[in-house]
C-alpha positions as CSV (number, residue, x, y, z in Angstrom):
1,M,0.0,0.0,0.0
2,T,1.1,3.6,-0.1
3,A,1.3,6.4,2.5
4,G,0.9,10.1,2.2
5,D,-1.6,12.9,2.2
6,P,-5.0,11.2,1.8
7,A,-6.3,14.3,0.0
8,L,-3.8,13.6,-2.7
9,V,-3.9,9.8,-2.7
10,L,-7.7,9.4,-2.1
11,G,-9.1,12.7,-3.3
12,N,-10.8,13.5,0.0
13,A,-10.2,15.3,3.3
14,A,-7.6,13.9,5.8
15,P,-9.1,11.6,8.5
16,S,-9.8,13.3,11.8
17,S,-7.9,10.7,13.7
18,G,-5.2,13.2,14.8
19,R,-2.5,11.1,13.1
20,G,-1.7,13.8,10.6
21,P,-1.8,13.3,6.8
22,R,-1.5,9.5,6.6
23,T,-3.8,6.7,5.8
24,T,-3.8,3.2,7.4
25,C,-3.7,0.1,5.2
26,L,-7.4,-0.6,6.2
27,E,-8.4,3.0,5.1
28,Q,-6.6,2.4,1.8
29,F,-8.4,-0.9,1.2
30,E,-11.8,0.5,2.2
31,S,-11.4,3.6,0.0
32,G,-11.5,1.4,-3.1
33,M,-8.4,3.1,-4.6
34,F,-6.7,-0.3,-4.9
35,H,-9.7,-2.0,-6.5
36,Y,-7.6,-3.3,-9.4
37,V,-5.6,-5.6,-7.1
38,T,-7.8,-8.6,-7.5
39,R,-5.8,-11.1,-5.5
40,I,-3.0,-11.1,-2.9
41,R,-1.4,-14.6,-2.8
42,D,1.5,-16.8,-1.8
43,R,2.3,-14.4,1.0
44,R,5.2,-15.6,3.2
45,F,6.2,-14.0,6.4
46,V,9.9,-14.9,6.3
47,L,11.1,-13.0,9.3
48,V,9.2,-11.6,12.3
49,D,11.0,-9.7,15.1
50,P,8.5,-9.3,17.9
51,E,11.0,-7.4,20.0
52,R,11.3,-4.6,17.4
53,G,7.9,-5.0,15.9
54,L,9.2,-5.7,12.4
55,A,8.0,-8.2,9.8
56,F,9.6,-9.1,6.4
57,A,7.3,-10.8,3.8
58,F,7.1,-11.8,0.2
59,A,3.8,-11.8,-1.7
60,F,2.3,-11.7,-5.2
61,F,-0.4,-9.1,-6.1
62,D,-2.5,-9.9,-9.2
63,N,-4.7,-7.7,-11.4
64,A,-7.0,-9.4,-13.9
65,S,-7.7,-6.0,-15.6
66,G,-10.9,-5.7,-17.7
67,D,-13.8,-4.6,-15.5
68,A,-11.4,-4.4,-12.5
69,R,-10.4,-1.0,-13.9
70,N,-13.9,0.6,-13.4
71,V,-15.0,1.3,-9.8
72,T,-17.1,3.5,-7.7
73,L,-15.0,4.7,-4.7
74,R,-16.4,4.9,-1.2
75,D,-16.9,8.6,-1.6
76,G,-19.1,7.9,-4.7
77,R,-16.6,9.0,-7.4
78,Q,-16.5,6.8,-10.5
79,V,-12.9,6.2,-11.5
80,V,-11.0,4.1,-14.1
81,S,-7.5,3.3,-13.0
82,G,-4.9,0.5,-12.9
83,P,-3.2,-1.2,-15.8
84,S,-5.1,-2.2,-18.9
85,V,-3.5,-5.6,-19.2
86,P,-3.3,-8.4,-16.6
87,W,-0.1,-8.3,-14.4
88,T,1.4,-9.7,-11.3
89,W,3.6,-7.8,-8.9
90,Q,6.2,-9.8,-6.9
91,I,6.6,-7.8,-3.7
92,A,9.1,-7.8,-0.9
93,E,8.0,-5.7,2.1
94,V,9.3,-4.8,5.5
95,F,6.8,-3.2,7.9
96,K,6.5,-2.2,11.5
97,I,3.7,-3.0,13.8
98,E,2.9,-0.1,16.0
99,H,0.1,-0.2,18.7
100,G,-1.3,-3.3,17.0
101,E,-1.5,-1.7,13.5
102,I,0.7,-1.9,10.5
103,G,2.9,1.2,10.5
104,P,5.5,2.4,8.0
105,V,5.9,-0.1,5.0
106,E,8.9,-0.3,2.8
107,S,8.2,-2.2,-0.4
108,V,10.1,-3.3,-3.5
109,L,7.8,-4.3,-6.4
110,H,8.8,-6.2,-9.5
111,Q,6.3,-6.7,-12.4
112,V,6.3,-10.2,-13.6
113,P,4.0,-12.2,-16.0
114,Y,0.4,-12.6,-14.9
115,G,-0.1,-15.6,-12.6
116,M,3.6,-16.3,-12.1
117,G,4.3,-18.6,-9.2
118,S,6.9,-18.0,-6.5
119,G,9.0,-21.0,-7.2
120,W,8.9,-22.1,-3.6
121,S,5.4,-23.3,-3.5
122,S,3.3,-25.9,-5.3
123,W,1.0,-24.5,-8.0
124,E,-2.0,-24.8,-5.7
125,D,-0.2,-23.1,-2.8
126,A,1.1,-20.4,-5.1
127,M,-2.4,-19.5,-6.2
128,S,-3.8,-19.5,-2.6
129,S,-4.5,-16.3,-0.7
130,R,-3.8,-18.1,2.6
131,P,-0.8,-16.6,4.4
132,R,2.0,-19.0,5.3
133,W,4.8,-18.7,7.9
């Protein structure tokens, strides 16, 4: 997900949570802005450091394109966004858990052919949205 001024990212006023100009992962998912991500799969939490509140994970984000590009956002706006062809992002991310919520996220994304497997899972597991440790 992304971070930043919600007025720029989501096109609406900043939340009144007192956190300043940031959105949580949940707020981003609920906004509908990432509607074109049709599946998050083969997520592996490779390293979890409970003492520091850090987690390192790999995952694959798919977009089937087509109608996934047309959406009505939570605020009622109709938007067309996202890629026009199917794709998969291979993602490596490090994030911090703060007060029970996902805090800052650092991600590296690599676009790969649609539906590409991880290489470390069976085909069935690679297509599954179930997280694995």
